C-alpha positions in Angstrom: 86.0 101.6 155.1 82.7 101.2 153.2 81.7 104.1 150.9 78.0 104.0 152.0 77.3 106.1 148.9 76.8 105.5 145.3 80.1 104.3 143.9 81.1 106.3 140.8 84.2 106.3 138.7 85.2 107.0 135.1 87.4 105.3 132.6 87.9 107.4 129.4 84.5 108.5 128.3 82.6 105.9 130.2 81.1 106.6 133.6 80.3 103.7 136.0 77.9 103.7 138.9 77.4 100.9 141.4 74.2 101.3 143.4 73.7 99.1 146.5 70.4 100.4 147.9 67.2 101.1 146.0 66.6 104.3 147.9 69.8 105.6 146.2 68.3 105.2 142.7 66.7 108.7 142.5 70.1 110.2 143.2 71.7 107.7 140.8 69.3 108.8 138.1 70.3 112.5 138.5 74.0 111.5 138.3 73.4 109.4 135.2 71.7 112.5 133.6 74.6 114.7 134.6 77.2 112.3 133.1 75.3 112.0 129.8 75.2 115.8 129.6 79.0 115.8 129.9 79.2 113.4 127.0 79.8 110.1 128.9 78.5 106.7 128.1 76.9 105.6 131.5 77.0 102.1 132.7 75.1 101.4 136.0 74.8 98.3 138.1 74.7 96.8 141.6 71.9 95.2 143.6 69.5 98.2 143.4 69.7 98.3 139.6 69.2 94.5 139.4 66.1 94.8 141.6 64.6 97.9 139.8 66.3 98.1 136.3 63.5 100.3 134.9 64.5 103.2 137.1 67.7 103.9 135.1 67.0 102.2 131.9 66.5 105.4 129.9 69.6 107.1 131.2 72.2 104.2 131.4 73.2 100.8 130.2 72.1 98.7 133.0 75.0 96.3 133.0 78.0 96.4 135.4 79.8 93.1 135.4 83.2 94.6 136.3 84.0 93.2 139.8 83.8 96.3 142.0 83.5 94.9 145.6 87.0 96.2 146.4 86.2 99.6 144.9 83.5 99.7 147.7 86.0 98.5 150.2 89.6 97.5 149.4 89.6 95.2 152.4 86.6 93.2 151.3 86.5 89.8 149.6 84.2 87.0 148.7 84.6 83.3 148.2 81.1 82.8 146.8 78.1 84.7 145.4 74.4 83.9 145.7 72.8 81.8 148.5 71.0 78.6 149.1 68.2 80.3 151.1 65.4 82.3 149.6 64.4 84.6 152.6 61.5 86.8 151.8 63.3 89.9 153.1 66.6 89.4 151.2 67.7 90.5 147.8 70.6 88.1 147.4 68.9 85.2 145.8 66.9 87.6 143.6 70.0 89.4 142.2 72.8 86.8 142.5 70.9 83.6 142.1 72.1 80.1 143.4 75.2 79.7 145.5 78.3 79.7 143.3 81.8 79.2 144.7 84.7 81.2 143.5 88.4 81.9 144.1 88.8 84.5 146.9 91.4 87.2 147.4 92.6 86.9 151.0 91.3 90.1 152.7 90.1 90.8 156.2 86.4 91.5 155.4 84.6 88.4 154.2 81.4 89.2 152.4 80.1 85.7 151.5 76.3 85.6 151.9 76.3 82.2 153.4 79.9 80.9 154.1 78.6 77.9 156.0 76.7 76.7 152.9 80.0 76.1 151.1 81.1 72.7 150.3 83.6 71.4 152.9 86.4 71.5 150.4 85.8 75.1 149.5 85.2 76.2 153.1 88.5 74.6 153.9 90.1 76.4 151.0 88.7 79.7 152.3 90.0 79.1 155.8 93.5 78.2 154.5 93.9 81.3 152.4 92.6 83.5 155.3 95.1 82.1 157.8 97.7 84.8 157.3 95.1 87.6 157.4 94.9 89.6 160.6 91.5 90.4 162.2 89.1 88.5 159.8 85.6 89.8 160.0 82.7 87.5 158.6 80.8 90.7 157.7 77.6 89.3 156.2 76.6 87.1 159.1 77.0 83.3 159.4 74.0 81.0 159.3 73.9 79.5 162.7 71.3 76.9 161.4 74.1 75.4 159.1 77.1 75.6 161.6 78.7 72.3 162.5 81.6 71.1 164.5 84.0 71.3 161.5 83.1 74.9 160.9 83.9 75.8 164.5 87.1 73.8 164.5 88.5 75.5 161.4 87.4 79.0 162.5 89.7 78.7 165.5 92.6 78.7 163.1 92.0 82.3 162.1 92.7 85.6 163.7 89.1 86.6 164.1 88.0 90.1 164.7 84.2 89.5 164.7 82.0 86.4 164.2 78.5 87.6 163.1 75.3 85.7 163.2 71.7 86.8 162.5 68.5 86.4 164.5 65.8 87.2 162.0 62.9 85.3 163.6 62.1 84.6 167.2 61.6 80.9 166.3 65.4 80.7 165.7 66.2 81.3 169.3 67.5 77.8 170.1 69.7 77.7 167.1 71.1 81.2 167.8 71.8 80.4 171.4 73.5 77.1 170.5 75.7 79.0 168.0 76.7 81.5 170.6 77.5 78.7 173.1 79.6 76.8 170.6 81.9 79.7 169.7 82.1 80.7 173.4 83.2 77.2 174.1 85.8 77.5 171.3 87.4 80.4 173.1 85.8 83.4 171.5 85.0 86.2 174.0 81.6 87.8 173.9 83.1 91.0 172.4 83.9 89.2 169.3 80.4 88.1 168.7 77.8 90.2 166.8 74.2 89.5 166.1 72.2 91.1 163.3 68.5 91.5 164.5 65.9 92.0 161.8 62.9 94.1 162.8 59.8 95.8 161.2 59.3 92.8 158.9 57.0 89.9 160.0 57.6 90.5 163.7 56.0 92.6 166.4 57.6 95.3 168.7 57.3 92.7 171.6 59.1 90.0 169.4 62.0 92.4 168.4 62.3 93.7 171.9 62.6 90.2 173.4 65.4 89.3 170.9 67.4 92.5 171.6 66.9 92.4 175.4 68.0 88.7 175.4 71.3 89.6 173.7 71.7 92.7 175.8 71.5 90.7 179.0 74.0 88.3 177.7 76.4 91.2 177.0 76.4 90.3 173.3 76.4 93.3 170.9 73.4 93.4 168.7 73.1 95.2 165.4 69.4 96.1 164.8 68.6 96.0 161.1 65.4 97.9 160.1 63.6 96.1 157.2 63.4 98.0 154.0 61.2 96.8 151.1 63.2 95.6 148.2 61.5 98.2 145.9 61.6 101.2 148.2 62.8 104.5 146.9 62.6 106.4 150.2 64.7 104.9 153.0 62.8 104.3 156.3 59.4 105.1 154.8 58.0 101.5 155.3 56.1 100.7 158.5 55.1 97.1 159.0 51.4 96.5 159.8 52.4 95.2 163.2 54.3 98.5 164.0 53.3 102.1 164.7 55.4 104.8 162.9 56.0 106.7 166.1 57.0 103.7 168.1 59.1 102.4 165.3 61.1 105.6 165.3 61.6 105.5 169.0 62.5 101.8 169.0 65.1 102.4 166.3 66.7 105.4 168.0 66.9 103.5 171.4 68.4 100.2 170.2 70.9 101.9 167.9 72.1 103.8 170.9 71.7 101.2 173.6 75.4 100.5 173.9 76.1 104.0 175.2 72.8 105.0 176.9 74.2 104.0 180.3 71.6 101.5 181.1 68.5 103.6 180.5 65.4 101.4 180.4 63.5 101.4 177.2 60.2 102.4 179.1 62.1 105.5 180.4 63.6 106.5 177.0 61.7 109.5 175.5 63.3 109.2 172.1 
């Protein structure tokens, strides 16, 4: 279970904060002040601090190199950090840099940013160590543009809970459909496939609706992901120039509930 909040813990007279999202930084600032008033040395880190170190620099030491992924979720693991891509909407390459392979602790929730970018030898090492693990979930999304036959063959050796891909741009449709086709042919049912769908970025409402409707008609579960700027201090405050604030709110509410709305058409949804 993910904490979904700022992760805090103390060791002696040191207080540690791990901050994932930039909109948590104002709260993190207040927590740092509170800990300092109690006499703690405060050490803060995490993706949000790496992106906006100036926010906490006066109230904490902005370094947190202690591995804390499993403090966020004890079932989580990683076999690499960083990524080979430099997507404009993504913080990974900015905060973690180039792809670096590492030894992983076999756990069911695999949080690698780009597992298909691993060297074949390291990808095979990951699969081999995960074989005894029940219900493996590739939580961060697998890059369908890099998937090959070897990847598909080796994935079949695991007890998979979910295989996750992403569909960030409409131009990637052919690659996404091919990835779905491949894993379906490998024996994975539709209910094991999840697709992250980015919206409110460089897309339009029509573009995003097309991607989500396409997956809905295929009975593939989509996870709509609203774009948040990498320097936002207020969640859901950004509205892309291609979107309208009211329509964006309605769109978000509908597609986040579409799996249990009983087939209500978007045009009929009042929000």
